[in-house]
N, C-alpha and C positions, 0 to 999 in steps of 0.2 A: 175437412175429411183428413183424419190423421193416418199415420202409417207410412210404410215405405213404398217405393215404386219398383215394379217388376216389369219385365217385358218377355213376351213369347214371340219368337221369330219363326215363321213357318217356312221350312226349307226341305220338306220331305218328298215333294213331287219330282217326277222324272225330267220334266222340261223337254219333251220330245220335239217340240217345234224348233229348238235350237239346233237339232241335228248334229249333236256333238257327243264325244266321249267324255267331255268335261261337264261336271254338274253345272246346271244353269247358274246357281248363285255364286259359283267360283269364276265365272267369266269376268274378266277385269274391265272396269272403266276407271279412267283417271288414275291408272297405275296400280290398282289393287282390286281384289274380288268385290263384286257388288255388295255382298253381304257384309263386308267389313265397313263399308260406308254407313250401313244401317247401325252397326255396332257403335261406330264413332259418334253418330248423332244421338243415339240412346244414352251414351255415356255423358255427352254434353248436357243433356236435360236432367241428369241426376238419377238415372235408373240404377238401383242398387244391385240387381242381378238380372242377367239375361239368360233365358232358356231357349235353346235352339232345337227345334223339332226336326229330326232328320229321318230319312228313310232310304231312298235310292242313293247309292254311293256314299252311305253314311260315313264310312271310314275316311274317305278322301276329304269330305267336308270337315269332319272333326279334326283331322290332322292339320288342315290349313288354318282353321280359326284359333287353334291353340286353346289357351285358358281364358279367353275372353267371354265364353259362354258355357253353361252347363248343357251338354248334349242330352236330348231325350229322344229315344227311338220310337218311331211310329212304324211298327213292323208291317202292318197292312194299311195301305193308304185308302181310307174310307171317308175322306172329305175334311174340310177345314175345322169343323166342330169336333170331329174325332181326333184331329191333331192336337187341338187345344186340350182335350180331355186327358191326353197322355201326361200332361204336367200336373195333374191333380195332386199326386202324392207330394209334390214339392210345394204347392201353393195353397192347398186347401185350408190350412190353419193360419195363414198369414193375413195380416191386416194391411189395408192400403189400396193402391191402384195397380192394375195390371194392363199394360198396353199389348195389343196383338197386331202384328204387322207381317205382311208377306215379305219373304226374303228377296223378292225380285223388284222391290220399289226403293232403289238406293238414292233417289233424288229428293226425298222429303227432307226439308231443312229442320234444323234445331228450333228455329223461330216458330215454325208451324207446329211442331210437336209441343212446344211450350204453350202456344195458344190453345191447342187442344186440351192439354192438361189443366190450364187455367179455367177454361169453359166448364170442364167436367167438375172441378171443385166449386166453382161459383154456383152452378145450377143444382148441385147435390144429386145429380142423376145417377142411376145405376150403371148407365152406359152412355158414352158420347162417341159419335162417329165423325170422321173427317169427310167433308164433302167439297166439291168444287163445281163451278159452272162450265159446261162445255157447249160450244157452238153446235156440235153434232153429237148429241148424247146417245146415239143409237148403240144398243148393246149393254148399256149401264142401267142399274137400278135407280129409279127416280125417287126423290125425297119428298114426302108429303108431311105438312105440319098441321098441328091442331091449333085451336084459337088461342092457346097459351104460349105458342111458340115452341112447343116441344115436338119431337118427331112423332108423327102419328103412324107412319107406315113407310116401308121401302117397297116400291112396286117394281118387280122385275119386268124387263122389256116385253116378254111374251105374254104377260098378264095385264099389261097397261092398256087403258082405254085410249082412244085417239087424243082426248084432252090431256091425259096424263103423259102421253108421249111428247107433248109440247113442252113439258117441264125440262129445264136445262140443268138444274141442280141434281148431281148424281152422287152415289156412294163410291168412295175411293177405295175402301178396304183397309183402313187403319182405324182401330178402335181402342178406347179406354174403358175399362170395367172396374166397378167397385168389386174387389176380389171376393168378398164374402158372398156375393150373389152369383158370381160367374159360373161356378161348377154345378150349383143346384139347377141353374137354368140350362146349362149345356146338356146335362143328363136327360132333359126332357125333349131334346130335339129328335125328331124322327127322320126316317130316310125314305119316305114315300115319294120318290121321284124316279125319273127314267134311269138315272145313274146308280140309284141305290146308295147314295152317299149322304153324309150328315153335314149340312151346310151351316156355317156360323151365322150367316145372315138370318137364319130362322130363330135366333135367340131373342130378337127384339120383341116380337109379339108375346113370347113366353114371359119376358121380364114385365111387360105391361100387364099381363094377366096376374102377375105376382104383386101388382100394385106399384110398380116402379116406373119412373119416367125415363125417357130417352132424349138426350139433347144432341146437338150437332154443332160443329165448328167448320166454317167454310174458309178455304184458302182461295185467294184470287189468282194464285200462280198455278195454272193448269199443268205446266211442264213438270212440276215436281211430283205429280201424281202418276207419272208414266209407270206402267208395269212392263218389265222386259221379258217377253216371251219368245222372241225370235231375233235373228241377227239384224233385221232392219230396226227394231226397237233398240237394240244394243247400240247401234251406230248413232241413232238419234239421241239416246241418253248420253253417249260420249260427247257429242257435239254440245249439248246443253251444259253438261258439267264442265267441259273445257272453257266455255264462255264464262261460266260462273267463276271458275278459278282465276282466269285471266283478269277479269274485272276486279276481283278482290285484290290482286297484286297491284294493279294500276291505281286503285284507291289508296293503297298503302305507300305510294311513291315510287313505283317501278315503271319504267317506260318500256312498252312493247311496241316495236316498230310496226309490226303487222300481226295483230292478235289472231287473225284467222289462220296464220301460218306459224303459230307458236304453240307448242304442246308441253304443258306443265302438269305433272302429276299432283294429286291432291295433297301429298305430304311434303312437297318441296317448300322451302322457305327462302325468300330473297330480300336482301337489304335495300334500303332507300337509295335512290339515284343510280341504281343499276339499270343499264340499257340492255334489253334482250332483242337481238336482231332476228330477222325472218329465218324460218327453217330450223329453229332451235328446238331440241327436245330435252327437257329436264325431268329426270325420272327418279322414282324411289324416294329415299330420304335425303336427297341432295340439299345442301345448305350453301347459299351464295351470299357473300358479304355486300357491303355498300360500295357504290361508285364503280362497279365493274362494267365491262363491255363484253357481252357474251353473244357470239355469233358473227356472221351468219352461219347457218348449217353446222351447228355444234350439237353433239350428243353427250350429256353428262348423266351418269347413273350412280346413285349412292355415294356421292363425293362431297367433300367440304372445300369450298373456295373462299379465300380470304378477301379483304377489301382491295379495291382498285386493281383487280386482275383483268387482263385482256385475253380472251380465247376466241380464235376464229377457225372455222372449218376443221374441227378436231373432235376426237372421241376420248372421253375420260370415264373410267370405270373404277369404282371403289378406291379412289385416290384422294390425296389432300394437296392443296396448292395454297401457299402462303401469299401474303399481300404483295402487290406491285409486281407480280410476275406476268410475263407474256408467254402465251402458248399458241403455236400454230403459225401459219396454216398447215393443215394436214399432219398434225401430230396425233399420236396414239398412246395414251397413258393407261396401261393395264393395271389390274388390281394390286393394291399395296404399294403404289408409287407415292412418295412423299417429296414434294417440291418446295424448296425454301423461298425466302423473300428475294425479290428483285432478280429472279432467275429468268433466263431466256431459253425457252424450248422451241426450236424453230421447225421448219418444214421437213416432213418425212422423217421425223424422229419417233422412235418407239422406246418406251420405258416400261419396265416390268419389275415389280417387287424390288424397288430400289429407292434410295434417298439421294436427292441432289441438294447440296448445301447452298446457303445464301450467296447470291451474286454469281453463281456459276453460269456457264454458257454451253448449251448443247444446240448449236444453231441449225444444223441440217444433216440429213442422210446418216443418222447415227442410231445404233441399237445399244441400249443400256439395260442389261438384265441381271438381277441378283447382285447388285452393286451398291457400293457406298461412295458417292462422289462428293468430295469436300467443297468447302466454300471457295469461290472464285476460281474454280477449275475451268479450263477451257478444253472442251472436247471437240476437236476440229472435224471437218467434213469427212464422212466415211469411217469414222472410228467405231470400233465394235468391241464389246465385252463378249468374249467367247466363253459362255457360262456352262455349256452342256457337253459332256463327254460321251454321250450316247446312253449312259446309265444314270448318272447323278448330275445335279446342278451344283456349281461351285461359285464362290463369291469373289468379286473383284473390289479392291479398295484403292481409291485414288485420293490421296490426302490433299489438303488445301493448297491452293496456289500452283498446283501442277499444271503443265501444258501438255496436252496430248495432240500430236500432229495428225495431219490428214492420213486416212487409210491405215490407221494403226489397229492391230489386233492385240487385245489384252487377254491372254489365255489364262483363265482362272483355274485354280486359285492363285491370285497374284496381288501384290501390293506395290503401288507406285508412291514413293515417299513425297513429303511436303516439298513443294517448289521444284520438283524434278521436271525434266524436259524430255519428251519422247520424240525422236525424229520421225518425220513422215515416212510411211511405208514400212514401219517396223512391226515385227511380230514378237511381242514380249511374253516370255515364258518364265522368267526369273524375277525376283524382287528387284526394284529399282530404289537405291538409297535416296534420302532427301537431298535435293540440290544437284543430283547427278544428271548427266546427259546420257540417254540410252539410244544406241543405234543398233538395230537388229535386222540387217539386210545385207545381201551380197554386194561386194564391190562392183561398180559398173565397169563393163568391158565393151569397148568400141572396136569393131572389126572393119578396118578401112576397105572400101570398094566391095564389100561382101554382097551387097544387093545385086550389083551388076553380074557378078559371077553366078549367083543363085538363079537369076532369071535366064542367063545363057544356058545353064544346065537344064532348066525346066524346058526350054525351047528345044534342046537337043533330044530330050526324051520323047 
């Protein structure tokens, strides 16, 4: 069967059982909306164009998915067949195969879709549907075959005989159609049912009346056929997907100390021989190099981590860390932090919108914001870049090999020159030349016997 591949993703329904102001297909699993998982899978199997049928909250859905699909509005929701019919103007004259999938089934794998497409092409059927076997098939349409192995009928639960109810193979709700037959058949579907809706499952007897055959492809993985209609199913899908993601990383050479307590989003990439310890959350488009130790209890979002980096009990957001650097425990890297090679970022250190050069040390109790810290700089305990004047943020520059003593305030905008030394307790407001010693504090004064006089005065009062 020649021609291109197209897909119709059905996402017009309200999803009332989610009890949410967020559209059902936008609820995230594995770090991104469920409908985006479907898009990714369709793209993997070589679909040329995706059409997303939207209705309720159409603007929100279209805004979120961007240019990955052509939106098609179903103004009035009159059933799945009616939803498919809205794409006729786009697909009517096209040759090839059209997949139809519900937007709330994000766990279907590319392997299963490829198997479905292959079966469709091998059999030359007008339509092929995905099936699976369930131990408890109650509520699902049962699959009946003819003597040739083609689908004879889909029997809905309420119409099934006692013998038919014993059948375990059920209709999943993912279909492929020979595009040239799809719309002629869809237009013949009626709505003589209690809901007055047009159901896509009614297309199969119509195709058979047109002299076309129906085939089926069965997946043995029941879990991937889950439809997410409420928060319970959402939680179950999250658990299944997380297990799938974790196992994929382990097969690729990543050690997960405790997979059940490790949370990795679908788009995260991790290098070989990296160890992920318990309680770690890796989110968004995070990239982690080889030979790292991440965790325990680390949160990393949309960040790039180099090789042989160690991070413990810390939070990193939209940051970059180069190789052989150590971070934590209890460090916080806020967006646009760039940390060089062999850097030490220690406990209770916060860095924001700053760069820290190779070999620098920021060991503990330090805030670095809107700053450029040079190579091999030492930022001692309690040192602070004072970057905000109440209206504007200002930049601090500390050039390479400088030493910043304990409890130093660097009041931006200010520059500390190469190799300069700032004495502990200083508040620096003016530039410090390279190689200079800066002392900015009052001279110490000791008042002999003052404490005894003060206490006697207080007792007298």
